TIMAR-11500 format. One record per residue (C-alpha): residue in one letter; x, y, z. Coordinates in steps of 0.001 Angstrom, whole numbers, plus 500000, padded with zeros to 6 digits. Each point is the difference from the previous one (the first is absolute). Example, Ala and Ser with C-alpha at 12.3 -4.5 7.8 and 13.67 -1.06 7.14 Angstrom:
REM residues 2
A512300495500507800 S501370503440499340 
//
This chain:
REM residues 1023
M727028337673885364 A503331498191500141 F502249501304502374 A504019499451499928 T501908499954503156 I503317501851500095 N502125498494502786 L502202503278501556 N502549498358501609 V502601502431499217 D503835499780500567 V500048503923500735 N503814499618500799 S500929497982496806 C497814502226497808 L501833503001500987 G503309498368499922 G499443498949496704 L498628503768498879 W502961501406501968 A502534497761497826 S497885500800496767 L500458503475500412 R503676499854500660 L500481497249497172 G497410500039497540 R498658496939498420 P501733496602500876 K501635500096496373 S501771503228500241 G501138498708503773 I501447497012498696 Q502064501676497289 K501377502534502675 L501038496641502183 E501577498734496689 K502009502933499574 E501076500159503228 M500673496530500143 T502229500028496716 R502177502560502089 L500410497694502741 R500800496934497883 G502770502086498489 K501448500808503233 R499506496667500933 D501956498516496822 D502815502555501075 I500386498807503607 K499860496490498691 N502819500757497717 Q502169501394502828 I499588497167502449 E500808497501497101 E503213501807499256 A500773499767503719 E499557496562500366 R502639499064497784 E502146501726502569 G498803497911502835 K497319502531501082 I496498499495501285 P496944502218499935 T499492501948503180 N496811498796501768 E498646503189499189 A500135500168496115 S498787496068500090 Q496973501249501775 W499349502472497833 L500225497720496633 L497126497809501999 D497977502895500258 V500230500976496466 E499029496248499164 E497250500290502039 L498529503076498313 E500677498690496735 G497563496894501025 Q497227502558501520 L499988501974496730 A499779496820497909 V496696498920502287 I498420503608499354 K500656499909496285 Q498296496290500192 D497304501545502101 F499254502839497827 Q499521497995497086 S496966497816501420 M498812502940501537 S495696500325499891 C498576502697498385 F498067501422503001 S503482501083501849 C498799501697503235 N498156496422501640 C499615502169503183 F496272498937499419 N498928496660499937 Q498050499882496140 T497139497131500552 G496514500747500980 G497709498284501991 T499524499038503387 S503154500335502524 S500397496422500148 Q499679499283496355 T502356503190499380 Q502847498246502003 E499407496967498537 A500786501453496660 G502588502220501421 D501649496845501145 Q499494498168496327 L500817503336498121 S502735501435502001 I502948501954498435 R503193499924501658 E501245503072501780 S502864499839498452 S498525500445496525 N498030503405500575 C500731502986498872 C500262501906503297 S502185497144501561 I502210500066496820 I500521503758500105 R501126499892504083 R502459496999498980 V501648502102497311 A500230502976502174 K501616497775502976 M502543498303497796 L500767503649498299 S501034500896503632 E502101496942500291 A501690500478496670 N501112503389500921 E501163498819503289 L502248497225498413 M501466502598497814 S500880502289502681 R501549496916502146 A502196499263497063 G501434503127500070 A501216499288503519 L501320496467499015 D503632500884500840 P501890497959499909 I498060497004498070 V502632497281500873 T501970498955502744 V503028497374500470 R498979496752500714 P500161498509503171 P502303497098500514 R498255496757499176 P499051497950502843 T502159496418500154 V499237497130501724 M502312499411502578 L500860496438501240 S499114499268503837 I503193500021501911 S499850496077500465 H498984499288496558 R503588500138498235 P502995499035502569 P503301500605499175 V501662497381497955 G501927497113502007 I500061501558503251 E496445498923501416 S500994496294501343 D502967501863502223 V497394502573501214 E497667497214501222 G502726498403501361 I501129503254502254 V496430500486500897 S499607496594501241 Y503167500166502055 I498949503126501581 D496705498850500870 G501200496797501092 G502381502033502491 E502913498060499357 G502362502674499741 N500636503602500364 I502538501031497822 I499826499241496104 G502580501200497810 I498937500291495773 Y503350500507498139 G500956499795496181 M501632502391497198 G498672503429499357 G496934499928498133 V498897496530500551 G496659501114501539 K500992499859504027 T498150503398500125 T497080498610498484 M499981496704502057 L499842502352503290 K497597502317498676 R497688496742499296 I500509498450503431 Q499216503707501648 R496838500535497782 H498690496332501461 Y500471501329503713 H498543503392499333 L496395498170498886 N500675497212502844 H501936501920502825 A497862498430503018 I503563498474500557 F501915502954500694 D498865503102501996 C502442502037497453 V501594499251496482 I503222502488499133 W501392500398496687 V503056501642499469 V502771500659497299 A504091499635501082 S501814500431496612 K503522500108499754 D502040502652502438 C496915499946502033 Q500629501308503508 L498480498408502945 K498646503359501404 R498036500646496967 L498634496344499565 Q498657500692504129 M498254503327498680 D498412497984497164 I498783497198502216 A498694502803502845 K498293501706496999 S498359496914498713 L498841499063503334 G498750503542500525 L502175500459503007 N501291503376500749 T502086499862502822 L503432499910498345 Q502016503030499272 E502969500779497517 N502069500611502888 D499575496644501377 D502948497611499973 E499527496538498089 K499293498067503461 T497475502724501684 C497949499574496457 G500319496250500400 D499019500227503404 K496850502087499268 L499318497440497153 F500318497103502157 S497755501603502793 Y497252500267497675 L500032496808498573 M500665498231502996 N496790498597500983 K498824499951496013 S500051497040497199 C501645501414497069 L500959499053496768 M502541502205497981 F500870499517496516 L503650501879499333 D500985500392496118 D503416499834498735 I502204499722503206 W503769500070499208 E501776499092503384 H499113498733503534 L497383501896501522 N499242499840504122 L496510498755500309 Q500015501442503981 L501166503277498207 L496799499815497797 G497629499267502797 M499711496230498803 A501860498218502912 H498174498379502928 S501124501307503460 A501504497616502637 T496640500013501696 E498277498905496944 Q502524497295499245 G499848498295503275 Q495811499653499011 Q498646497087498333 Q500421500251496314 H496090500370499363 Q499580502844502618 Q502571502073498000 P498578502566497399 R501513498867497013 K502672502394498112 V500422498401496484 M502622501877497588 V499807499202496372 F502703501637497992 T501608499938496340 T503772500228499114 R502071499395497265 S502462497944502242 E499557496553501598 T502854501002502267 V497807502598501669 C497087497527500471 A502495497951502259 Q501234503206501632 M496107500880500884 K499803496545501248 A497135499193497652 E498222496876501046 K498476499576496464 K501637500889496859 I498412500369496650 K502305500445496830 V497839501647497389 R501556498583496765 C499560500924496405 L497207498837497789 D499999496576498093 S499421500535496442 E496329499567499767 Q499673502442502856 A502359502313498364 W498024499948496659 Q496529500590501851 L501583503125501552 F501381501369497208 E496728499341497945 Q498033501812503008 N502185503037499175 S499954499741496238 D497489501293497516 G497996496729499702 D498903500939496471 V503799500432498708 L500616496624501343 S497407498409498345 S500029501628496544 D503324498611499094 A501807496790500450 G503176501157499379 I499561502936502936 K498820497278502310 F503008497902499239 V502385502979500831 A497936501192503061 E500767496617501409 E503712500336499292 L499780503475501634 A498344498107503067 K502458497500500121 E503255502576499977 C497997501568503131 A501171497069501710 G496972499808502364 L500263503383501532 P496683501168500355 L500876503900499984 A502307499147496928 L497144498281498390 V497342502917500631 T502628502648499295 V500406498526496455 A496571499132499298 R499000503207500391 A502794501601498156 M499008497683496887 S496059501514500522 G499056501584496876 K502838498528497799 R497948498388497119 S502807498804497484 W501922496605500077 E503149502297499361 A499422501994503096 W499728497085501998 K502956498277498513 E502017503255500623 A499408499797503539 L500972496491500487 H503267500650497882 Q500629502895502638 I499507497919502984 R502108497141498582 D502930502231498608 K502953498220501916 H502390503269498683 E497707502366502245 W500220498134503367 T503127498892500183 T501456503311501050 I497466500115503105 S501698498408502913 L496418498769501597 S499010496880501313 E498016497497498096 D496738501024502005 S500723503814499776 L500864499593495990 V496552498599499600 M498235502733501325 Y502425502536498582 K499254498922496742 A495869500080500167 F500542503451501318 K502459501040497032 L497340498872497824 S497411501529501449 Y501799503267500444 D500985499816496135 S496154499350499334 L499071503309501389 E498487502380497577 N502826502552499869 D503060501350501996 S497904502478502050 I497985496994501715 R503226498273500326 E501690502975501892 C496775500446502131 L500557496543500951 L503445500066501016 C499215503288502062 C497350497934502258 A503404497953501410 L501111503485501611 W497404499697502863 P500702497197502727 E499265496467499746 D496093499173500541 Y499106503804500369 E496687501263498535 I500507502661497687 N497492502803499817 K499184500465496296 F499318503422500135 E502256501706502606 E502970498136499262 L500258497472497205 I499012502315497013 P501533503006501197 C503119498123500002 W499682498747496564 I499076503824498823 G503153501058501901 C502197497300498400 G498936501656496496 I498225496696498830 F497116502305498828 D501535502878498376 E497243500769497705 F496910501846501389 N498256503188500329 V498721499740503120 I500541497498502749 N496615498642499661 E501491498457496816 A503301498372501845 F497726498731502938 A497806498312497140 K502789498227498453 G501221498960503602 Y496790498192500807 S500124498627496573 H503176498441500743 L499206498747503286 E497287498230498268 A502588498611497807 L502177498860502838 G497080498187501505 A498930498368497294 A503504498686499390 S499885498941503871 L503077501731500672 L497790502331502608 E497645498216501947 K496736501782501478 C499786500633503529 D496663500071502693 S499761503857498772 D499776501203496574 Y502473502749500739 V502842498070500352 V502010497307498342 K502936497329501164 M502968498429498044 H500453496450500632 D503248499717501804 V501236497357497488 I499135502745497170 R501861502226502022 D503098498116500435 M499872499644496008 A499718503295499405 L502750501086502529 L502200497083498138 M499071502176496599 V501188503182501142 S502911499515502393 G501026496572500163 L501194498638496583 K503334500169498669 G500123502478497386 N496832501656500676 K499670503629498806 R497594500985503247 K501455500275503156 W497519500618502795 I500434499404503674 V496825499378502043 K500356499643503848 A496215500818500714 G498274498996502984 I502843498218501858 G500387501841502959 L503319502266498886 S500816502478502339 D503048501576498090 L500255499814495962 P502370496941498934 R503653500930499176 Q500922502087497489 E501835497650497913 E496708497516499987 W498204502640498115 Q502739502482498338 E499010498721496586 A496462499755500283 E497460501175497842 R496882499759502109 A499801499739504054 S497291499291502058 F500069500486503751 M496209500680500638 R498507498641502961 N503065499524502366 K501016501699503212 I502497502419498840 T500450502805502349 S502860501810498138 L502231500305496832 Q503828500233500044 E501904502590498105 Y501254499029496427 G502639501278497674 A498883501743496682 S498682497503497340 I500753497054501848 F496722498625498321 P500714500793496560 K497407497784498493 L497311500377502613 Y496487501396498317 M497688498725502758 L499856500136503411 I497200499135502453 L500162500354503878 H496110500162500516 G498884498867503039 N502980500438502304 R497991501997502535 G503067500792502085 L501782501388497449 K499527503984500849 R503647501538498253 I501241499692496456 P503853500759499786 L501139502731498179 S502276497692498022 L497534497359499045 F498619502075496807 A503333500515498889 S501288496514500150 M497218499091497288 P500037502474497344 H498378497921497302 L496630499290502487 T496635500027498152 Y497841498584502235 L499871500997503752 D497709498584502734 L500019501363503333 S496420499607501169 N498634498618503409 C503018501067501731 G500655502732502807 I501915502610497862 T499731503524501372 N502126502015497616 L500908499121496635 P503604501529499283 K500778502348497379 E502569497331498316 I497128498641498320 C500242502600497441 S503157497667498763 L497361497376498546 T499968501605496823 E498691496443498475 L497082499820502375 Q496919499147498595 Y498038498516502627 L499902501086503753 N497482498710502463 L500124502029503723 S496630498809501074 S499081499531503929 N503121501724500972 P499927503325502650 I501794501996497255 T498626503661500535 R501985501732497624 L501835499860496412 S503289501681499217 A499860502410497277 K502733497882498198 F497373497170499600 G499170501800496661 C503189499332498379 L498540496286499686 I499586500900496253 K498987496176498668 L497524499371503188 E496933498605498516 Y498253498534502975 L499722501504503624 L498149498151502916 L499406501883503064 R497210498903501332 Y499451499724503934 T502720502752500216 N499627503206502090 L501428502354497536 E499414503690501126 I502868501651498059 V500681499482496387 P501850503031498323 N498479501594497111 G501074498265496825 T501142496817501575 I497299498014498819 S498611501935496836 N503661499971498151 L500184496589500000 S499158499609496221 M500138496546499801 L497576499201502727 K496872497433499134 W498766499015503393 L499542502164503124 D498900498148502878 I499035502218502834 P496777498858501954 H499619499761503785 A502469502503500831 Y499146501429503353 P499505502941500499 A498731501100496527 N502367502856498587 E499666502526497659 W503196499030497835 W498204497454497949 W498030503102497958 D503207501918499313 E501817496980498600 L497210498603498090 K498635503397498504 Y503542500832498869 F501232496167498902 K502004500389496678 G500676496008499350 R499761498891496424 H497759497180500784 Q496371499577501294 L500591499736503852 S497497497794501917 V499552501174503928 G498826498217502532 I498846502535503163 T498195500602503008 I498152503347499983 N498013502077502719 A496301499379498826 T499314503651498937 T498688501705497125 N502647501878499583 D502704497306499895 I497827497692497678 E500193503056497847 R503452500152500135 L500060496466498567 N497521501147497005 M502815503028499228 L502997497557499826 P501891500087496698 L499149497598497252 N503404498060500631 V498471499406503332 S497190497140500688 I498836498311503567 W500182496572500054 E499318499360503875 L497971502482502304 T499531499939503418 L497286502878501144 D500641500729503802 G497114502167501618 E501507499735503616 N499863503546501693 I498348501547497349 S496600501940500763 K498608500843496795 L499887496795497720 P499072500226496267 N497161498286498415 Y501121496415499070 D498280499233496742 L502893497882498279 G499241501052496293 S498876503616500941 S501771503046498383 Q502627500070502638 W501600496763498843 G501847500824496637 C501832497948497907 R503357500842501137 V498710497669503401 S497882497285498528 D500621498951496573 K503574498091501342 L498422499313503715 E500398496616500905 F499839500233503523 L497885502138502137 Y499745500300504129 I497595501984501654 Q500540500326503713 N498866502288503471 L497170501824498201 R496951500914501615 L497248499710497478 D496941497992500189 R499425499337496251 L502421499043497482 E499263500192496328 L502105498706496810 A498258501919497484 V500392500486496556 G501737503191498396 V499672502357497819 G501286499300496636 R502936497991500176 E501502501894502957 S500385497193502417 S499910496362498688 F501894497721502508 G500195497410497343 C503501498674501346 L498544499818503865 K500678496860501276 R500291500183503968 L497296502369501947 W500361499920503827 F497969502165502289 I501459500212503613 D499074501410503105 L496512501880499006 E498284499991503344 L497025501698498626 L499698498047496721 E496521498485499329 E499752499672496459 I502037499409497175 S498254500145496230 L500789500005496246 N498436502498497737 R501055498928496268 I503577499965500881 R501351496761498124 L502846498243502114 Y500502497344497936 N503720499260501042 L499517499932503527 R501348497129501424 E499913500605503831 I497951501519502463 Y501318500537503883 I497408501651502419 S501445500562503729 E498741501803503092 C496819501279498227 P497950499170503314 M496818501586498484 L499941498370496418 K496528498126499018 D501162497886497302 V502176499646496863 S497110499146497630 W501903502180497325 V502800497446499164 L498055497855498265 Q499997502396497339 L503726499677499500 P500452496740497337 C503667499637500712 L500061500224504046 N502390497544501213 S500580500712503401 L497600501339503008 C500987500524503246 I498277501907502765 V501185500529503535 N498601501414503210 C496485501258498296 E497815499473503438 K496876500990498545 M499878498300496885 E497483497098500177 E500190498792496334 L502208500489497121 I497454499965497190 S496886501704500786 E496884500785497820 V501193503270499686 G501447501723496945 N500447498719496706 S501266496773500426 N496395498377500495 S500467498616496586 I503288498101500275 S500087496747501363 S503713498961499723 S503454501331501103 S503301500008498530 I501722499796503444 Q502632497559500299 N501087501003503889 L497909500831502807 A500825501210503018 L498076501130503172 D501717501189503159 N498548501252503188 M496181500432498827 P498076499416503265 N496215500675498513 L501136498256496738 N496963497197499735 R499927499447495948 I501973500517496727 A496711500908498045 N496407499476500668 R499259498366496594 P501971497521498140 L503428501054498921 H502526497658497830 F503696500303500334 P501186497839497091 Y503842501170500136 L500077500060503896 E503353498486501216 Y500698501259503327 I497536501156502830 D501616501182503237 V497657500623502743 N501152501330503849 D497960501135502749 C496656500175498127 P498147498102502840 E496449500808498503 L501129498426496508 K498229496874500025 K499700498828496515 L502392499678496865 P498962502273497157 F499969496721497572 G498675496333499887 A501418496602498461 E500563501914496644 I502927501611501549 L501635496484499556 K500016500240496342 N501842503527499660 R503050501057501426 L499843499663503737 K503563499621501796 V499905501314503603 I497681500948502399 K501616501511503253 G498602501044503433 E499677499046503413 E499401496128501113 Y496931501439501838 W498501501836497228 W499923497321497655 N498860497495502388 N497084502006500628 L499093500879496362 D496149499139498815 W499922497512497198 D496909499496497608 D501613496644499685 E502447498410502580 S501843497767497193 L501382503714498584 K501658500543503148 D501877496716499607 S500692500582496338 L501511503775500764 A501941498486503163 P503140499442497829 Y500092503713498875 F499743501268503589 R503484501483502079 S499488500887502990 R501688503251501022 H501809501609503063 F500494503935500594 N499911500862496580 F498156503035499509 W500856501223496855 P498848497468497655 I501012501396496111 S501115503715500802 K503404500613499350 W499822503290502143 S503734501156500954 I501312499334502978 D500647503721500790 L495957500763499423 L499243497114502711 V502374502149502256 K498430503065499499 E496722498430500542 A501387499298503682 I500435503054500590 E496503501260498936 F499124497656502395 D502069501939502525 R498274503066498813 R496443498801499450 K499942497177502812 R498557497368497609 K501217497542497470 V501112497477502629 H500737496976497482 L502184502314497823 V502147500098502684 A500030496499500460 T500914499569496347 I502741502154499748 L501420497854503325 F499468496662498787 G500004500179496476 S498606498207497010 K501370497177498016 N498338501347496608 L501918503517500927 G503202497542499890 C501585502108503386 D500729499337503693 L498844502835501961 T501137498832503433 G502521501004502503 E502886501733498790 S498732499846496543 F496983502034501089 T502138502110501584 S502281500671496997 I497158500648497704 V498368502050502209 A503141502205500407 M500053499990496089 S496424500971499565 G499732502370503271 F501832502629498069 L497590499842497188 L497247500936502510 Q501238501988502870 A499805497404502292 T502454497923502615 V500448496734500606 D498731500908503356 Q496818501599498644 I499018496867498114 R500703497715502706 S497898502452502043 A497215499141497795 V500534496356500121 D499613500126503628 Q496793501989499557 S499074497086498054 A500931497290502453 A497169501781502183 S497344499745497676 R500317496138499396 S496880499382501759 T497843501541497728 D502067498492496823 H500076496304500403 R502966499889497530 L501999501624502493 Q498939497776503006 Q502360497437498260 L503016502365499680 P503084499784502487 A499648502069503245 A503719501166499236 Y498248502472497465 
//
């Protein structure tokens, strides 16, 4: 009798799994049909999303990472379905295959099984299981599709290849630079004068030499850079030198000799190289600390510490007065060099596209007479001009003798004026031209803050008169700034917050508005030149605009009625000693439309201001004003009222709410917070949409008040202050407490002094909170905060994050979810060990859009991220007091991107770890050493810094902030030593209910803490 041997090696789990799938789906064919139906729905959704993406790409947008991943997942599921269908077609008749089908002995069965094996993927149970899994995945993808909001985002700026500093030297000066460097290194002399006409390239040459010694500074103990400028006072120059050295012993009330003695004492035993740009008269080297003492002069030459001065001037006579041992005249470029520079600053495609255009371009270059600034100005003005006719018209204009014969200028100045006029006329429209001329209202070589000074000025001048909310006006301002920068009429500075006007361009602009015969405009600009009194009445009686900003004016004289009948702009900003406005001033200027009294010491605004019935712009910021007169409501044409950093306690009902033309009310950072704002905004009767900047107590009640504001009031800037509040609301940005009245137009949000351990930025209900305009987000003094997170909130316009005094914060991984983030500054987060951790949704993101990264006082920070992270757009990285950060977050690839500056302490740079030492050599040209500059990117106001000093007095901490206030920061553009410190504190103390003595007391306490803070050990004992 024959026996059949059956192998009972049963895969029970597989069998039961297949049976369970069969019970749910039935036969494989019906399961595949259900899957096909679901996939048809999914394909339709996919096509809809692809259509949306294609439409958005035409507008320059790109799909979000989430949307791209969703499309990839759908594509993968499509591939799996095709495989299943193929396997089903080839499936054997015996579909279970849980048992072996062959008989015989065990070995024979195994051998036969090997030969006749059927792929598991081809059996019935397996297919049913796979169909069930894919159905689940398809359903999940359909659910995810509903949550894809938005599907597209703004494309980040494309990375561009930046030439290394040494790869493209300025045209025509390299041989002179090498000669001066050789002269200094050879020890042949100690005073070198570089002279030549304005715009010829003297400053460029000086910067080139300074850069050489910055990278090769072993010869000198210190290298100093200061700018003198026309009308510069010696005292200001001495203070700038001290600031460059990190020397803090000079006082504002010291006389010039005392300051000189202090500089001399500090530099006496040091070898020093000083670069002094743009001097106009003889300067006493002894008073600059650069002369040798009698004892030193008796020593052998080789024993003396060297004191080398390299300066620039327009006058050869000044070189002689300074007893320059070597004089270098910077001459205009020859024709070949001139054309090379012109080509570098032109659109190469245009020049090469038409021989006629190239010929006219060469003629234009000749008209610039080899003057570099004129060549660059004209070349940039012609960028974008693609027709021969446009180029020919430009050449005709610059050669038009009739136009220039009426202008009494020297030949050299006339060349530059022609270039400036051509560039001016080539600007797109009159509003951009007017913006350019307004830049000349500031002092020479002054770095103008875009956000706080320049754009508000443009708005106040009525240049942007057609806008619904202030956001739109600022957007136009930034657009105009870009146009002026592209035309090389404004210069970029180290900080992205400020711009500067070349002194020659400023001269040309002032010539256009005040110095030409028959000129319709009549401006008087005497800014930053040390005036103690206003000019004589007859000097500006016919003026239309007058700028006396940043002088030392302490009083104004009485004037008769209508003495200045044409004056419509008056700027007295920055005269800190000016405390009183005479009653007759306003009556003497009946047609005034623009009045800037900010940053003075004014305590009371006379009620006579009501006589300014034409006034449209009034800036009273940073003044110790406590009340407004009821007559203030008579300013019926007032459109812009700026009252930030004031201490307004009394505002009569209706004073602001009845200003029917008001468009912008700026009242943030008023201490203490008062209730008057609620009554004035609640009953606002204006004809226009009112944009408001405000500080409120971080209470649910105050936030709800904002939500109840009338429809014609929107919040533009908001500071939430939780100080002295015991019970705090839940801060989920986006939850129902944040209505659209608060969030829809909000661009700047500052959260400070809250006692919470977790802060979530969350999606709201419906469209109650969009935060679609939010550009700047600051977290300040959140002592208990451990975590910040995003919960499906879309912050696609957020450009800047500043985090300070959050000692418990662990990381900021969430910032990688912000596709347009430009600047990240983190200060005093002591417990943070890494910026980007493995926690959160950021793990799938491997690159960052950050352009500016600043880290300050992070004692435990040891790495940026614990996994590879790319920074394709990084331009500036600034590291201060982060001793454990031993490695930079990038490799050699950064050299191909946009890197411009790495800033940090010398000892930090020298102790970094490198995978490849050659990378350090390659990055060395980008490194900049820093002194006591504790606030690398922040433009936090002076008054808030003073507030922090008083907080130190109250909480016995924040030692380094006191030092920052006392000794200032170059990036803040202010001098906070001595008398200047006292005047600022006097101005700010009233905001904080503190006296100068109280703040001095805080400083004294900080001095006692030097042993625990290594930075304060270096501060003078006097403080």
